[in-house]
C-alpha positions as CSV (number, residue, x, y, z in Angstrom):
1,X,7.0,-8.5,8.6
2,X,9.4,-9.1,11.3
3,X,11.8,-10.6,9.1
4,X,12.3,-7.0,7.0
5,X,15.4,-4.7,7.7
6,X,15.3,-1.4,6.9
7,X,17.9,-0.2,4.8
8,X,20.1,2.7,6.3
9,X,18.5,5.9,6.4
10,X,19.5,8.6,4.3
11,X,21.2,11.7,5.6
12,X,19.3,14.8,5.6
13,X,21.4,15.7,2.3
14,X,20.6,12.5,0.6
15,X,16.9,12.7,1.8
16,X,16.4,16.1,0.2
17,X,18.3,14.6,-2.9
18,X,15.7,11.8,-3.1
19,X,12.9,14.2,-2.5
20,X,14.3,16.5,-5.5
21,X,14.6,13.3,-7.8
22,X,11.2,11.9,-7.3
23,X,9.2,11.5,-10.4
24,X,5.8,12.9,-10.7
25,X,3.4,11.0,-12.8
26,X,0.9,12.8,-15.1
27,X,-2.6,10.8,-15.5
28,X,-4.9,13.1,-17.4
29,X,-5.2,16.1,-15.3
30,X,-4.3,14.3,-12.0
31,X,-0.4,14.7,-10.8
32,X,0.8,11.9,-9.0
33,X,4.0,11.8,-6.7
34,X,5.7,9.5,-4.5
35,X,5.8,10.4,-0.6
36,X,8.5,7.8,0.8
37,X,8.5,6.6,4.4
38,X,11.0,3.3,4.3
39,X,13.2,1.4,2.0
40,X,13.4,-2.0,3.1
41,X,15.5,-5.1,2.6
42,X,16.0,-8.6,4.1
43,X,13.1,-10.4,2.5
44,X,14.3,-13.8,0.8
45,X,11.8,-16.0,-0.9
46,X,11.1,-18.6,1.5
47,X,10.3,-16.0,4.1
48,X,8.0,-13.5,1.8
49,X,6.5,-16.6,0.0
50,X,6.4,-19.7,2.5
51,X,5.7,-22.6,1.3
52,X,6.2,-21.8,-2.4
53,X,7.8,-23.5,-5.1
54,X,11.6,-22.3,-4.9
55,X,11.6,-22.9,-8.9
56,X,9.4,-19.6,-9.3
57,X,12.4,-17.7,-8.4
58,X,14.7,-19.6,-10.0
59,X,12.2,-19.0,-13.7
60,X,12.1,-15.2,-13.0
61,X,15.6,-14.3,-11.6
62,X,16.7,-13.1,-14.9
63,X,13.7,-10.5,-15.2
64,X,13.8,-8.8,-11.8
65,X,16.3,-5.8,-11.9
66,X,19.2,-4.9,-9.8
67,X,17.1,-2.0,-7.8
68,X,14.4,-4.7,-6.6
69,X,16.4,-7.9,-6.0
70,X,19.8,-8.4,-4.5
71,X,21.3,-11.6,-6.7
72,X,24.2,-11.8,-4.3
73,X,22.3,-12.3,-1.3
74,X,18.8,-13.2,-2.8
75,X,17.2,-10.4,-1.0
76,X,14.0,-8.8,-2.1
77,X,14.3,-4.8,-2.0
78,X,10.7,-3.2,-1.2
79,X,9.6,0.4,-0.3
80,X,6.8,1.7,2.1
81,X,5.2,5.0,0.7
82,X,2.2,7.0,-0.1
83,X,1.0,8.3,-3.2
84,X,0.1,12.0,-3.5
85,X,-2.4,13.1,-6.1
86,X,-3.1,16.5,-7.1
87,X,-6.1,17.4,-9.2
88,X,-7.5,20.6,-10.2
89,X,-9.7,20.4,-7.6
90,X,-8.5,18.0,-4.7
91,X,-5.3,17.1,-2.7
92,X,-5.3,13.4,-2.2
93,X,-3.0,10.8,-0.4
94,X,-3.7,7.1,-0.9
95,X,-2.6,5.0,2.1
96,X,-0.5,6.7,4.9
97,X,2.5,4.4,5.4
98,X,3.7,3.5,9.1
99,X,3.9,6.7,11.1
100,X,5.9,7.8,13.8
101,X,6.0,6.6,17.5
102,X,3.8,3.6,16.8
103,X,3.9,1.0,19.1
104,X,4.6,-2.0,16.9
105,X,6.7,-4.2,19.4
106,X,5.7,-7.5,17.4
107,X,7.0,-5.7,13.9
108,X,10.7,-4.4,14.7
109,X,11.3,-2.9,11.7
110,X,8.1,-0.7,11.7
111,X,8.5,0.1,15.7
112,X,8.8,3.6,17.0
113,X,9.5,5.0,13.7
114,X,11.2,8.7,13.8
115,X,11.1,9.0,9.6
116,X,10.5,12.6,8.1
117,X,7.8,11.7,6.3
118,X,5.9,15.0,6.4
119,X,8.9,17.1,5.4
120,X,8.6,15.0,2.2
121,X,5.4,15.7,1.8
122,X,5.9,19.4,2.2
123,X,8.9,19.4,0.2
124,X,6.2,17.9,-2.8
125,X,4.3,21.5,-1.9
126,X,1.8,20.1,0.8
127,X,1.4,20.5,4.2
128,X,-1.0,18.3,6.4
129,X,-4.0,21.0,6.3
130,X,-4.0,21.0,2.3
131,X,-4.9,17.4,2.3
132,X,-8.7,17.0,1.2
133,X,-9.0,13.1,0.8
134,X,-7.2,10.3,2.5
135,X,-8.2,7.0,0.1
136,X,-7.0,3.8,2.4
137,X,-6.9,0.4,0.3
138,X,-7.2,-1.5,3.6
139,X,-6.6,-1.3,7.5
140,X,-2.9,-2.6,7.6
141,X,-0.4,-1.3,10.2
142,X,2.0,0.1,7.2
143,X,-0.9,1.7,5.5
144,X,-2.6,3.8,8.2
145,X,0.1,4.9,10.1
146,X,0.1,8.8,9.4
147,X,-3.7,9.0,9.4
148,X,-2.4,10.2,13.4
149,X,0.3,11.5,14.8
150,X,1.0,12.0,18.5
151,X,0.4,15.3,20.2
152,X,0.9,15.8,24.3
153,X,0.1,12.1,24.0
154,X,-2.7,11.7,22.2
155,X,-3.2,10.2,19.0
156,X,-4.5,13.3,16.6
157,X,-5.3,13.1,13.0
158,X,-2.6,14.3,11.1
159,X,-4.9,15.8,8.3
160,X,-7.3,17.5,10.1
161,X,-9.2,18.9,6.9
162,X,-9.3,15.8,5.2
163,X,-12.0,13.1,4.6
164,X,-10.4,9.9,5.0
165,X,-12.2,7.2,3.0
166,X,-12.4,3.6,3.4
167,X,-13.9,0.2,3.4
168,X,-17.0,-0.4,6.2
169,X,-16.5,-3.9,6.2
170,X,-12.3,-3.4,7.2
171,X,-13.6,-0.9,9.9
172,X,-16.0,-3.1,11.6
173,X,-13.7,-6.0,11.2
174,X,-11.0,-3.9,12.8
175,X,-13.0,-2.8,15.4
176,X,-14.2,-6.2,16.2
177,X,-10.9,-7.3,16.6
178,X,-9.8,-4.2,18.9
179,X,-12.6,-4.9,20.9
180,X,-11.4,-8.4,21.7
181,X,-14.3,-10.2,19.6
182,X,-14.0,-12.9,16.7
183,X,-15.5,-11.2,13.7
184,X,-16.8,-13.4,10.9
185,X,-15.7,-13.1,7.5
186,X,-17.6,-13.4,4.1
187,X,-17.0,-17.4,3.9
188,X,-16.3,-16.7,-0.2
189,X,-13.1,-15.3,0.8
190,X,-11.8,-18.9,2.3
191,X,-9.9,-19.5,5.7
192,X,-8.1,-16.8,7.3
193,X,-4.6,-17.8,8.3
194,X,-3.6,-14.2,9.9
195,X,-5.0,-11.5,11.4
196,X,-3.9,-7.7,11.3
197,X,-1.3,-6.5,13.5
198,X,-2.6,-5.6,17.0
199,X,-2.9,-1.7,18.3
200,X,-3.3,-0.5,14.9
201,X,-7.0,0.0,15.0
202,X,-7.0,2.0,18.1
203,X,-3.9,4.3,17.2
204,X,-4.7,4.8,13.7
205,X,-8.2,4.3,12.9
206,X,-10.3,5.1,16.0
207,X,-8.9,8.6,16.2
208,X,-10.3,9.7,13.0
209,X,-13.4,8.2,13.4
210,X,-13.9,9.9,16.7
211,X,-13.2,13.1,15.0
212,X,-15.8,12.9,12.7
213,X,-13.6,12.5,9.6
214,X,-14.0,9.4,8.5
215,X,-16.3,8.2,5.5
216,X,-17.3,4.9,5.3
217,X,-17.8,2.9,2.1
218,X,-19.1,-0.2,0.3
219,X,-16.0,-1.3,-2.0
220,X,-18.1,-2.3,-4.9
221,X,-16.2,-0.6,-7.9
222,X,-18.5,2.3,-7.8
223,X,-17.1,5.8,-7.5
224,X,-16.4,7.1,-4.2
225,X,-16.1,10.5,-5.6
226,X,-15.7,11.8,-9.6
227,X,-13.4,9.5,-11.1
228,X,-11.9,7.8,-8.2
229,X,-13.5,4.1,-7.5
230,X,-12.8,1.4,-5.0
231,X,-12.3,-1.9,-6.5
232,X,-13.2,-4.9,-4.8
233,X,-9.6,-6.9,-4.5
234,X,-10.1,-9.1,-1.1
235,X,-7.9,-11.6,0.7
236,X,-4.9,-9.9,1.5
237,X,-7.0,-8.3,4.2
238,X,-10.7,-8.8,4.5
239,X,-12.1,-6.1,2.2
240,X,-8.8,-4.9,0.5
241,X,-9.4,-2.2,-2.6
242,X,-7.3,-1.5,-5.3
243,X,-8.3,2.0,-6.2
244,X,-8.8,3.2,-9.8
245,X,-8.4,6.9,-11.1
246,X,-9.8,8.0,-14.4
247,X,-9.0,11.3,-15.6
248,X,-9.5,12.6,-19.1
249,X,-9.8,9.1,-20.6
250,X,-6.4,8.1,-18.9
251,X,-6.6,5.3,-15.9
252,X,-4.2,5.1,-13.0
253,X,-4.8,1.8,-10.8
254,X,-3.3,1.9,-7.0
255,X,-3.1,-1.9,-6.4
256,X,-2.4,-1.7,-2.9
257,X,-0.8,-5.3,-1.7
258,X,-2.3,-7.4,-4.3
259,X,1.3,-7.5,-5.0
260,X,4.4,-7.1,-2.8
261,X,7.2,-7.2,-5.5
262,X,7.3,-7.6,-9.6
263,X,8.2,-11.5,-8.8
264,X,4.3,-11.6,-8.2
265,X,3.6,-10.3,-11.7
266,X,5.5,-13.2,-13.4
267,X,4.4,-15.6,-11.0
268,X,1.2,-14.8,-9.8
269,X,0.4,-18.1,-7.9
270,X,2.4,-16.6,-4.9
271,X,1.1,-15.3,-2.1
272,X,3.1,-13.4,0.4
273,X,3.1,-14.2,4.2
274,X,0.9,-11.0,4.7
275,X,-2.2,-12.1,3.1
276,X,-4.8,-13.2,5.4
277,X,-7.2,-14.5,2.9
278,X,-4.5,-16.6,0.4
279,X,-7.6,-18.2,-1.7
280,X,-8.9,-14.9,-2.4
281,X,-5.7,-13.0,-2.4
282,X,-5.0,-15.4,-5.2
283,X,-8.0,-14.8,-7.4
284,X,-7.7,-10.9,-6.7
285,X,-4.2,-10.9,-7.9
286,X,-5.2,-12.4,-11.2
287,X,-8.1,-10.1,-11.6
288,X,-5.6,-7.1,-11.3
289,X,-3.2,-8.4,-13.8
290,X,-6.2,-9.1,-16.2
291,X,-7.5,-5.4,-15.9
292,X,-4.3,-3.6,-15.9
293,X,-3.0,-5.6,-19.1
294,X,-6.1,-5.0,-21.0
295,X,-6.9,-1.4,-19.6
296,X,-3.2,-0.3,-20.4
297,X,-3.6,1.6,-16.7
298,X,-0.4,2.9,-15.3
299,X,-0.2,0.6,-12.2
300,X,1.1,2.6,-8.9
301,X,2.3,0.3,-6.4
302,X,2.9,0.3,-2.3
303,X,6.1,-2.1,-2.2
304,X,7.4,-2.4,-5.2
305,X,10.8,-0.6,-5.0
306,X,12.5,1.5,-7.8
307,X,9.9,3.9,-9.2
308,X,7.2,1.9,-7.7
309,X,5.4,2.5,-10.7
310,X,5.0,0.6,-14.3
311,X,2.4,-1.2,-16.8
312,X,1.6,-4.8,-17.1
313,X,1.2,-6.7,-20.1
314,X,0.5,-9.9,-21.4
315,X,3.4,-12.3,-22.3
316,X,2.5,-15.5,-24.0
317,X,0.2,-17.3,-21.0
318,X,2.0,-14.9,-18.6
319,X,2.3,-11.2,-17.8
320,X,5.4,-8.5,-17.6
321,X,6.1,-5.9,-15.6
322,X,7.8,-2.8,-17.1
323,X,8.6,0.2,-14.7
324,X,8.2,3.7,-15.7
């Protein structure tokens, strides 16, 4: 992610304003709010989608809104954030962004951040001790960082009363890499073109496991708790999951990193530079688009800018995205 440049940080007053204006969404009995960490800009087409046909952007340029694409510079605008879900029984976070103080020298925009993420969470009415479950789509630097925070020189779970739920395969793969191994992946994924960033497992995953807070699951589409399922969408990572929430007959789909920008809804053959297993990533993206268009689920993305939320519909032989 070294090509990403953070957008200018908001002032304290601006930050409070952004927090107050953040939309909440209702899916059945669940209330869903985005908790922001970073707004990012500077990726251009050739960097985000290396080797892809540049005509893909030209075909869809008119469909990309100003909040997602700077037409003057050809720059994609993206976001890093978490999703807060409040149900009548639980307080849940989906993914935990990048975290503060994390040593990421190979990813300069994410290196040793100092962002008011927990203040933004507090503005939504939630303290770290209030979180019951942390659901992780995958173990990448910008999805697991706030799992822990630095306390007296030690990485300590940020949400001490939460159960952190994530893939057993992702955990084993990450641990093997962290220990210097060369883990084998399912051959059906196709060849791996990249590996997860260094240090992430040791500072953001291992401390949660050592504290006895992790619950490792098989990503097979089954429920991990009432109304919440981990849907297998591997490719971006070795056992990436999209997360489905069903409440009172309504559906939300937290897509994770199946897509990084609305352009991929219109041009699903585009794989981002972050996808570890490109062949599987392509299959998973198409499956998510088909599923979301058929089900009418509200789709909550992790890196789309603007509201980060929308619906996918069919448009002839293609798909289209509509922000909500």
